[in-house]
N, CA, C and O atoms as a Tinker XYZ file with bonds, in Angstrom:
   416  protein
     1  N    258.547000  184.813000   24.388000    73     2
     2  CA   256.911000  184.946000   24.183000    64     1     3
     3  C    256.578000  185.186000   25.605000    63     2     4     5
     4  O    257.234000  184.593000   26.461000    81     3
     5  N    255.528000  186.081000   25.982000    73     3     6
     6  CA   254.995000  186.273000   27.554000    64     5     7
     7  C    253.984000  185.354000   27.968000    63     6     8     9
     8  O    253.363000  185.118000   26.932000    81     7
     9  N    253.801000  185.122000   28.300000    73     7    10
    10  CA   252.545000  183.846000   28.858000    64     9    11
    11  C    251.477000  184.301000   30.368000    63    10    12    13
    12  O    250.977000  183.540000   31.196000    81    11
    13  N    251.416000  185.656000   30.287000    73    11    14
    14  CA   250.690000  186.031000   31.138000    64    13    15
    15  C    250.850000  186.130000   32.639000    63    14    16    17
    16  O    252.020000  186.150000   33.021000    81    15
    17  N    250.080000  186.185000   33.400000    73    15    18
    18  CA   250.376000  186.713000   35.270000    64    17    19
    19  C    249.569000  185.207000   35.412000    63    18    20    21
    20  O    248.647000  184.570000   34.904000    81    19
    21  N    250.786000  185.105000   36.669000    73    19    22
    22  CA   250.683000  184.073000   37.200000    64    21    23
    23  C    249.493000  184.449000   38.618000    63    22    24    25
    24  O    249.206000  183.588000   39.448000    81    23
    25  N    248.997000  185.700000   38.650000    73    23    26
    26  CA   248.471000  185.538000   39.821000    64    25    27
    27  C    246.771000  185.311000   39.455000    63    26    28    29
    28  O    245.905000  185.580000   40.287000    81    27
    29  N    246.479000  184.811000   38.177000    73    27    30
    30  CA   245.328000  184.485000   37.777000    64    29    31
    31  C    245.141000  182.912000   37.936000    63    30    32    33
    32  O    244.030000  182.420000   37.737000    81    31
    33  N    246.172000  182.166000   38.276000    73    31    34
    34  CA   245.940000  180.620000   38.820000    64    33    35
    35  C    245.651000  180.691000   39.999000    63    34    36    37
    36  O    246.038000  181.547000   40.794000    81    35
    37  N    244.920000  179.759000   40.207000    73    35    38
    38  CA   244.295000  179.168000   41.314000    64    37    39
    39  C    245.117000  178.278000   42.201000    63    38    40    41
    40  O    245.696000  177.272000   41.791000    81    39
    41  N    245.139000  178.785000   43.664000    73    39    42
    42  CA   245.948000  178.306000   44.480000    64    41    43
    43  C    246.201000  176.851000   44.812000    63    42    44    45
    44  O    245.235000  176.313000   45.352000    81    43
    45  N    247.313000  176.041000   44.612000    73    43    46
    46  CA   247.657000  174.796000   44.799000    64    45    47
    47  C    247.235000  173.924000   46.332000    63    46    48    49
    48  O    246.832000  172.779000   46.537000    81    47
    49  N    247.505000  174.916000   47.108000    73    47    50
    50  CA   246.605000  174.361000   48.428000    64    49    51
    51  C    245.391000  174.497000   48.760000    63    50    52    53
    52  O    244.855000  174.120000   49.802000    81    51
    53  N    244.916000  175.060000   47.842000    73    51    54
    54  CA   243.347000  175.006000   47.898000    64    53    55
    55  C    242.501000  173.813000   47.258000    63    54    56    57
    56  O    243.065000  173.522000   46.204000    81    55
    57  N    241.408000  173.017000   47.450000    73    55    58
    58  CA   240.738000  172.385000   46.750000    64    57    59
    59  C    239.356000  172.714000   45.753000    63    58    60    61
    60  O    238.149000  172.509000   45.879000    81    59
    61  N    240.358000  173.432000   44.542000    73    59    62
    62  CA   239.770000  173.450000   43.517000    64    61    63
    63  C    239.336000  172.385000   42.545000    63    62    64    65
    64  O    240.071000  171.463000   42.899000    81    63
    65  N    238.852000  172.070000   41.876000    73    63    66
    66  CA   238.906000  171.309000   40.652000    64    65    67
    67  C    239.185000  172.101000   39.344000    63    66    68    69
    68  O    238.921000  173.294000   39.195000    81    67
    69  N    239.755000  171.286000   38.411000    73    67    70
    70  CA   239.851000  172.048000   37.713000    64    69    71
    71  C    239.145000  172.820000   36.317000    63    70    72    73
    72  O    239.586000  173.454000   35.359000    81    71
    73  N    237.994000  172.443000   36.725000    73    71    74
    74  CA   236.801000  173.148000   36.279000    64    73    75
    75  C    236.473000  174.726000   37.213000    63    74    76    77
    76  O    236.231000  175.878000   36.854000    81    75
    77  N    236.599000  174.130000   38.382000    73    75    78
    78  CA   236.159000  175.422000   39.097000    64    77    79
    79  C    237.265000  176.340000   38.856000    63    78    80    81
    80  O    237.134000  177.379000   38.209000    81    79
    81  N    238.323000  175.958000   39.368000    73    79    82
    82  CA   239.916000  176.828000   38.899000    64    81    83
    83  C    240.024000  177.425000   37.529000    63    82    84    85
    84  O    240.534000  178.537000   37.387000    81    83
    85  N    239.600000  176.784000   36.586000    73    83    86
    86  CA   239.624000  177.448000   35.004000    64    85    87
    87  C    238.494000  178.790000   34.906000    63    86    88    89
    88  O    238.687000  179.855000   34.321000    81    87
    89  N    237.575000  178.470000   35.483000    73    87    90
    90  CA   236.357000  179.658000   35.603000    64    89    91
    91  C    237.074000  180.447000   36.695000    63    90    92    93
    92  O    237.200000  181.532000   36.127000    81    91
    93  N    237.470000  180.553000   37.567000    73    91    94
    94  CA   238.285000  181.463000   38.916000    64    93    95
    95  C    239.147000  182.117000   37.912000    63    94    96    97
    96  O    239.488000  183.299000   37.852000    81    95
    97  N    239.397000  181.262000   37.241000    73    95    98
    98  CA   240.590000  182.300000   36.518000    64    97    99
    99  C    240.393000  182.850000   35.093000    63    98   100   101
   100  O    241.298000  183.536000   34.617000    81    99
   101  N    239.299000  182.606000   34.387000    73    99   102
   102  CA   238.225000  182.952000   33.421000    64   101   103
   103  C    237.815000  184.521000   34.054000    63   102   104   105
   104  O    237.889000  185.512000   33.328000    81   103
   105  N    237.419000  184.601000   35.353000    73   103   106
   106  CA   236.534000  185.946000   35.448000    64   105   107
   107  C    237.927000  186.841000   36.575000    63   106   108   109
   108  O    237.653000  187.782000   37.319000    81   107
   109  N    238.788000  186.478000   36.481000    73   107   110
   110  CA   240.153000  187.301000   36.775000    64   109   111
   111  C    240.631000  187.606000   36.001000    63   110   112   113
   112  O    241.048000  188.762000   36.064000    81   111
   113  N    240.907000  186.826000   34.757000    73   111   114
   114  CA   241.182000  187.773000   33.385000    64   113   115
   115  C    240.460000  188.516000   32.799000    63   114   116   117
   116  O    240.847000  189.606000   32.379000    81   115
   117  N    238.895000  187.935000   32.613000    73   115   118
   118  CA   237.727000  189.288000   32.397000    64   117   119
   119  C    238.102000  190.214000   33.235000    63   118   120   121
   120  O    238.936000  190.817000   32.561000    81   119
   121  N    238.062000  190.647000   34.071000    73   119   122
   122  CA   238.013000  191.616000   35.087000    64   121   123
   123  C    239.100000  192.681000   34.862000    63   122   124   125
   124  O    239.119000  193.909000   34.948000    81   123
   125  N    240.136000  191.589000   34.490000    73   123   126
   126  CA   241.781000  192.538000   34.461000    64   125   127
   127  C    241.379000  193.312000   32.765000    63   126   128   129
   128  O    241.395000  194.533000   32.608000    81   127
   129  N    241.058000  192.365000   31.685000    73   127   130
   130  CA   240.541000  192.964000   30.606000    64   129   131
   131  C    239.618000  194.094000   30.828000    63   130   132   133
   132  O    239.858000  194.960000   29.987000    81   131
   133  N    238.458000  194.508000   31.788000    73   131   134
   134  CA   237.791000  195.440000   31.251000    64   133   135
   135  C    237.870000  196.556000   32.182000    63   134   136   137
   136  O    237.372000  197.679000   32.106000    81   135
   137  N    238.693000  195.946000   33.195000    73   135   138
   138  CA   238.869000  197.252000   34.657000    64   137   139
   139  C    240.628000  197.536000   34.490000    63   138   140   141
   140  O    241.216000  198.334000   35.219000    81   139
   141  N    241.211000  196.855000   33.570000    73   139   142
   142  CA   242.622000  197.529000   33.148000    64   141   143
   143  C    243.774000  197.289000   35.082000    63   142   144   145
   144  O    244.863000  197.811000   35.319000    81   143
   145  N    242.938000  196.345000   36.056000    73   143   146
   146  CA   243.579000  196.317000   36.964000    64   145   147
   147  C    243.219000  194.928000   37.709000    63   146   148   149
   148  O    242.102000  194.417000   37.791000    81   147
   149  N    244.675000  194.347000   38.334000    73   147   150
   150  CA   244.442000  192.901000   38.904000    64   149   151
   151  C    243.463000  192.533000   40.034000    63   150   152   153
   152  O    243.584000  193.096000   41.122000    81   151
   153  N    242.777000  191.880000   39.890000    73   151   154
   154  CA   241.567000  191.691000   40.831000    64   153   155
   155  C    242.171000  191.734000   42.280000    63   154   156   157
   156  O    241.493000  192.092000   43.243000    81   155
   157  N    243.490000  191.347000   42.379000    73   155   158
   158  CA   244.175000  190.932000   43.782000    64   157   159
   159  C    244.997000  191.573000   44.775000    63   158   160   161
   160  O    245.975000  192.158000   44.309000    81   159
   161  N    244.885000  191.606000   45.738000    73   159   162
   162  CA   245.654000  192.448000   46.599000    64   161   163
   163  C    247.033000  192.121000   46.254000    63   162   164   165
   164  O    247.121000  191.020000   45.711000    81   163
   165  N    248.491000  192.939000   46.451000    73   163   166
   166  CA   249.749000  192.591000   46.425000    64   165   167
   167  C    249.997000  192.742000   47.771000    63   166   168   169
   168  O    249.753000  193.631000   48.588000    81   167
   169  N    250.795000  191.153000   47.834000    73   167   170
   170  CA   251.650000  191.067000   49.667000    64   169   171
   171  C    253.009000  191.635000   48.928000    63   170   172   173
   172  O    253.616000  191.153000   47.971000    81   171
   173  N    253.281000  192.829000   49.702000    73   171   174
   174  CA   254.794000  192.931000   49.710000    64   173   175
   175  C    255.692000  192.582000   50.797000    63   174   176   177
   176  O    256.909000  192.636000   50.968000    81   175
   177  N    254.562000  192.159000   51.558000    73   175   178
   178  CA   255.459000  191.731000   53.413000    64   177   179
   179  C    256.691000  190.590000   53.091000    63   178   180   181
   180  O    257.839000  190.621000   53.534000    81   179
   181  N    256.179000  189.726000   52.315000    73   179   182
   182  CA   256.677000  188.523000   51.880000    64   181   183
   183  C    257.544000  188.824000   50.629000    63   182   184   185
   184  O    256.940000  189.511000   49.806000    81   183
   185  N    258.903000  188.458000   50.253000    73   183   186
   186  CA   259.694000  188.949000   49.141000    64   185   187
   187  C    260.172000  187.694000   48.885000    63   186   188   189
   188  O    260.464000  187.398000   47.726000    81   187
   189  N    260.329000  186.718000   49.992000    73   187   190
   190  CA   261.206000  185.786000   49.745000    64   189   191
   191  C    260.903000  184.880000   48.871000    63   190   192   193
   192  O    259.791000  184.369000   49.002000    81   191
   193  N    261.904000  184.345000   47.571000    73   191   194
   194  CA   260.896000  183.317000   46.793000    64   193   195
   195  C    260.315000  181.735000   47.250000    63   194   196   197
   196  O    259.732000  180.923000   46.532000    81   195
   197  N    260.481000  181.680000   47.888000    73   195   198
   198  CA   259.817000  180.480000   48.821000    64   197   199
   199  C    258.263000  180.988000   49.517000    63   198   200   201
   200  O    257.304000  180.237000   49.694000    81   199
   201  N    258.301000  181.996000   49.743000    73   199   202
   202  CA   257.088000  182.737000   50.336000    64   201   203
   203  C    256.122000  182.836000   48.988000    63   202   204   205
   204  O    255.097000  182.157000   48.927000    81   203
   205  N    256.541000  183.778000   47.849000    73   203   206
   206  CA   255.735000  183.884000   47.097000    64   205   207
   207  C    255.007000  182.767000   46.160000    63   206   208   209
   208  O    254.072000  183.100000   45.431000    81   207
   209  N    255.465000  181.468000   46.211000    73   207   210
   210  CA   254.683000  180.466000   45.441000    64   209   211
   211  C    253.635000  180.061000   46.104000    63   210   212   213
   212  O    252.595000  179.724000   45.539000    81   211
   213  N    253.814000  180.053000   47.470000    73   211   214
   214  CA   252.814000  179.370000   48.623000    64   213   215
   215  C    251.906000  181.014000   48.726000    63   214   216   217
   216  O    250.770000  180.610000   48.973000    81   215
   217  N    251.853000  181.873000   48.696000    73   215   218
   218  CA   251.082000  183.028000   48.640000    64   217   219
   219  C    249.794000  183.033000   48.656000    63   218   220   221
   220  O    249.353000  182.948000   47.510000    81   219
   221  N    248.896000  183.103000   49.544000    73   219   222
   222  CA   247.505000  182.852000   49.459000    64   221   223
   223  C    246.936000  184.325000   48.719000    63   222   224   225
   224  O    246.968000  185.320000   49.444000    81   223
   225  N    246.497000  184.467000   47.520000    73   223   226
   226  CA   246.092000  185.294000   46.534000    64   225   227
   227  C    244.677000  186.012000   47.247000    63   226   228   229
   228  O    243.664000  185.351000   47.476000    81   227
   229  N    244.780000  187.177000   47.486000    73   227   230
   230  CA   243.339000  188.047000   48.317000    64   229   231
   231  C    242.999000  188.797000   47.721000    63   230   232   233
   232  O    243.693000  189.809000   47.625000    81   231
   233  N    241.378000  188.672000   46.788000    73   231   234
   234  CA   240.879000  189.806000   46.250000    64   233   235
   235  C    240.803000  190.937000   46.834000    63   234   236   237
   236  O    240.583000  191.038000   48.041000    81   235
   237  N    240.972000  191.904000   46.066000    73   235   238
   238  CA   240.291000  193.557000   46.973000    64   237   239
   239  C    239.178000  193.584000   47.472000    63   238   240   241
   240  O    238.494000  192.574000   47.309000    81   239
   241  N    238.595000  194.729000   48.252000    73   239   242
   242  CA   237.735000  194.767000   48.405000    64   241   243
   243  C    236.590000  194.494000   47.707000    63   242   244   245
   244  O    236.939000  194.480000   46.527000    81   243
   245  N    235.308000  194.248000   47.784000    73   243   246
   246  CA   233.864000  193.558000   47.077000    64   245   247
   247  C    233.692000  195.098000   46.352000    63   246   248   249
   248  O    233.695000  195.379000   45.153000    81   247
   249  N    233.543000  195.975000   47.534000    73   247   250
   250  CA   232.849000  197.374000   46.922000    64   249   251
   251  C    233.878000  197.832000   45.825000    63   250   252   253
   252  O    233.405000  198.603000   44.990000    81   251
   253  N    235.233000  197.485000   45.676000    73   251   254
   254  CA   236.142000  198.387000   45.118000    64   253   255
   255  C    235.858000  197.391000   43.346000    63   254   256   257
   256  O    235.889000  197.918000   42.234000    81   255
   257  N    235.572000  195.704000   43.693000    73   255   258
   258  CA   235.890000  195.032000   42.420000    64   257   259
   259  C    234.501000  195.362000   42.027000    63   258   260   261
   260  O    234.397000  194.773000   40.951000    81   259
   261  N    233.512000  195.878000   42.228000    73   259   262
   262  CA   231.950000  196.284000   41.781000    64   261   263
   263  C    231.914000  197.470000   41.161000    63   262   264   265
   264  O    231.299000  197.613000   40.104000    81   263
   265  N    232.612000  198.506000   41.789000    73   263   266
   266  CA   232.881000  199.879000   41.315000    64   265   267
   267  C    233.438000  199.940000   39.964000    63   266   268   269
   268  O    232.932000  200.645000   39.092000    81   267
   269  N    234.845000  198.950000   39.709000    73   267   270
   270  CA   235.388000  199.162000   38.796000    64   269   271
   271  C    234.924000  198.604000   37.693000    63   270   272   273
   272  O    234.883000  199.048000   36.546000    81   271
   273  N    234.383000  197.021000   38.383000    73   271   274
   274  CA   233.686000  196.697000   36.951000    64   273   275
   275  C    232.568000  197.469000   36.544000    63   274   276   277
   276  O    232.217000  197.274000   35.381000    81   275
   277  N    231.934000  198.276000   37.184000    73   275   278
   278  CA   230.338000  198.547000   36.828000    64   277   279
   279  C    230.540000  200.147000   35.844000    63   278   280   281
   280  O    229.882000  200.619000   34.917000    81   279
   281  N    231.754000  200.622000   36.578000    73   279   282
   282  CA   231.792000  202.121000   35.933000    64   281   283
   283  C    232.536000  201.946000   34.443000    63   282   284   285
   284  O    232.967000  202.883000   33.771000    81   283
   285  N    232.594000  200.333000   34.032000    73   283   286
   286  CA   232.929000  200.195000   32.179000    64   285   287
   287  C    232.511000  199.030000   31.169000    63   286   288   289
   288  O    232.825000  198.748000   30.013000    81   287
   289  N    231.507000  198.382000   32.305000    73   287   290
   290  CA   230.999000  197.341000   31.557000    64   289   291
   291  C    229.391000  197.407000   32.347000    63   290   292   293
   292  O    229.289000  197.756000   33.523000    81   291
   293  N    227.919000  196.926000   31.302000    73   291   294
   294  CA   227.074000  196.616000   31.822000    64   293   295
   295  C    226.881000  195.788000   33.025000    63   294   296   297
   296  O    227.603000  194.793000   33.084000    81   295
   297  N    226.020000  195.998000   34.043000    73   295   298
   298  CA   225.595000  195.399000   35.008000    64   297   299
   299  C    225.296000  194.223000   35.036000    63   298   300   301
   300  O    225.395000  193.650000   36.120000    81   299
   301  N    224.757000  193.352000   33.671000    73   299   302
   302  CA   224.717000  191.884000   33.564000    64   301   303
   303  C    226.119000  191.392000   33.635000    63   302   304   305
   304  O    226.477000  190.290000   34.048000    81   303
   305  N    226.787000  192.253000   33.226000    73   303   306
   306  CA   228.637000  191.638000   32.775000    64   305   307
   307  C    228.922000  191.516000   33.905000    63   306   308   309
   308  O    229.069000  190.423000   34.453000    81   307
   309  N    229.043000  192.544000   34.416000    73   307   310
   310  CA   230.172000  192.971000   35.677000    64   309   311
   311  C    229.515000  191.904000   36.999000    63   310   312   313
   312  O    230.128000  191.718000   38.049000    81   311
   313  N    228.038000  191.223000   36.648000    73   311   314
   314  CA   227.691000  190.302000   37.737000    64   313   315
   315  C    228.017000  188.567000   37.536000    63   314   316   317
   316  O    228.069000  187.564000   38.247000    81   315
   317  N    228.212000  188.987000   35.916000    73   315   318
   318  CA   228.914000  187.562000   35.476000    64   317   319
   319  C    230.693000  187.284000   35.923000    63   318   320   321
   320  O    231.333000  186.253000   36.130000    81   319
   321  N    231.031000  188.629000   35.940000    73   319   322
   322  CA   232.440000  188.257000   35.802000    64   321   323
   323  C    232.745000  188.163000   37.507000    63   322   324   325
   324  O    233.670000  187.416000   37.826000    81   323
   325  N    232.225000  188.674000   38.288000    73   323   326
   326  CA   232.409000  188.733000   39.681000    64   325   327
   327  C    231.958000  187.151000   40.282000    63   326   328   329
   328  O    232.578000  186.692000   41.241000    81   327
   329  N    230.703000  186.276000   39.564000    73   327   330
   330  CA   230.571000  185.202000   40.056000    64   329   331
   331  C    231.672000  184.357000   39.418000    63   330   332   333
   332  O    232.275000  183.405000   39.911000    81   331
   333  N    231.769000  184.782000   38.502000    73   331   334
   334  CA   233.213000  183.643000   38.180000    64   333   335
   335  C    234.182000  183.519000   39.147000    63   334   336   337
   336  O    234.853000  182.554000   39.514000    81   335
   337  N    234.123000  184.999000   39.593000    73   335   338
   338  CA   235.467000  185.175000   40.705000    64   337   339
   339  C    235.502000  184.779000   41.719000    63   338   340   341
   340  O    236.536000  184.674000   42.378000    81   339
   341  N    233.780000  184.293000   42.290000    73   339   342
   342  CA   233.400000  183.754000   43.684000    64   341   343
   343  C    233.717000  185.076000   44.450000    63   342   344   345
   344  O    234.668000  185.059000   45.232000    81   343
   345  N    233.124000  186.013000   44.314000    73   343   346
   346  CA   232.892000  187.162000   45.176000    64   345   347
   347  C    231.711000  187.043000   46.012000    63   346   348   349
   348  O    230.564000  186.733000   45.688000    81   347
   349  N    232.391000  187.468000   47.606000    73   347   350
   350  CA   231.410000  186.929000   48.358000    64   349   351
   351  C    229.922000  187.886000   48.362000    63   350   352   353
   352  O    229.782000  189.029000   47.927000    81   351
   353  N    229.049000  187.128000   48.912000    73   351   354
   354  CA   228.230000  187.656000   48.829000    64   353   355
   355  C    227.111000  187.771000   47.220000    63   354   356   357
   356  O    226.180000  188.561000   47.065000    81   355
   357  N    227.526000  186.882000   46.373000    73   355   358
   358  CA   226.849000  186.459000   45.242000    64   357   359
   359  C    226.656000  185.332000   45.139000    63   358   360   361
   360  O    227.656000  184.615000   45.110000    81   359
   361  N    225.545000  184.803000   45.059000    73   359   362
   362  CA   224.991000  183.638000   44.798000    64   361   363
   363  C    225.085000  182.377000   44.011000    63   362   364   365
   364  O    225.048000  181.268000   44.546000    81   363
   365  N    225.218000  182.584000   42.625000    73   363   366
   366  CA   225.202000  181.824000   41.537000    64   365   367
   367  C    227.012000  181.301000   41.671000    63   366   368   369
   368  O    227.953000  182.070000   41.868000    81   367
   369  N    227.078000  180.041000   41.524000    73   367   370
   370  CA   228.404000  179.275000   41.465000    64   369   371
   371  C    228.061000  178.818000   40.636000    63   370   372   373
   372  O    226.930000  178.361000   40.466000    81   371
   373  N    229.442000  178.824000   39.500000    73   371   374
   374  CA   229.305000  178.088000   38.060000    64   373   375
   375  C    230.078000  176.702000   38.645000    63   374   376   377
   376  O    230.832000  176.520000   39.600000    81   375
   377  N    229.458000  175.714000   37.488000    73   375   378
   378  CA   230.203000  174.535000   37.806000    64   377   379
   379  C    230.701000  173.955000   36.748000    63   378   380   381
   380  O    231.439000  172.976000   36.854000    81   379
   381  N    230.302000  174.579000   35.377000    73   379   382
   382  CA   230.912000  174.076000   34.186000    64   381   383
   383  C    230.732000  175.635000   33.759000    63   382   384   385
   384  O    230.236000  176.522000   34.452000    81   383
   385  N    231.259000  175.745000   32.447000    73   383   386
   386  CA   231.562000  176.077000   31.301000    64   385   387
   387  C    230.228000  176.373000   30.613000    63   386   388   389
   388  O    229.846000  177.463000   30.188000    81   387
   389  N    229.658000  175.322000   30.586000    73   387   390
   390  CA   228.296000  175.342000   30.167000    64   389   391
   391  C    226.922000  176.085000   30.785000    63   390   392   393
   392  O    225.921000  176.429000   30.157000    81   391
   393  N    227.169000  176.206000   32.068000    73   391   394
   394  CA   226.811000  176.962000   33.105000    64   393   395
   395  C    227.249000  178.395000   32.677000    63   394   396   397
   396  O    226.372000  179.135000   33.125000    81   395
   397  N    227.892000  178.912000   32.227000    73   395   398
   398  CA   228.345000  180.384000   31.767000    64   397   399
   399  C    228.001000  180.909000   30.542000    63   398   400   401
   400  O    228.057000  182.079000   30.163000    81   399
   401  N    227.520000  179.597000   29.776000    73   399   402
   402  CA   226.814000  179.677000   28.254000    64   401   403
   403  C    225.916000  180.402000   28.186000    63   402   404   405
   404  O    225.633000  181.461000   27.625000    81   403
   405  N    225.179000  179.221000   29.284000    73   403   406
   406  CA   223.594000  179.781000   29.482000    64   405   407
   407  C    223.527000  181.271000   30.283000    63   406   408   409
   408  O    222.697000  182.085000   29.875000    81   407
   409  N    224.140000  181.521000   31.083000    73   407   410
   410  CA   223.896000  182.849000   31.668000    64   409   411
   411  C    224.372000  183.960000   30.362000    63   410   412   413
   412  O    223.676000  184.934000   30.075000    81   411
   413  N    225.324000  183.714000   29.837000    73   411   414
   414  CA   225.299000  184.890000   28.402000    64   413   415
   415  C    224.383000  184.982000   27.659000    63   414   416
   416  O    224.424000  185.781000   26.723000    81   415
């Protein structure tokens, strides 16, 4: 049974609350579901098993994220997904699933 991609899990080294990490993961999953691409850069420089677990995941450029989403989904939904992913330059930062529900 496939369990999905670990690229959507928040980094352990960062201080994400469980809710914030869950919302970030939800945004990442929705992004890949609608765009067909993982929103994170692949870092092939460090291939050692120890480094893979501790790698910091970096989003691809903001312009690429926006163009990939707006080409496939309505703008309000694209904004919601990017806000869930906490893309720089966007103001709303959801604190709970209730906040996301209110936005929908």
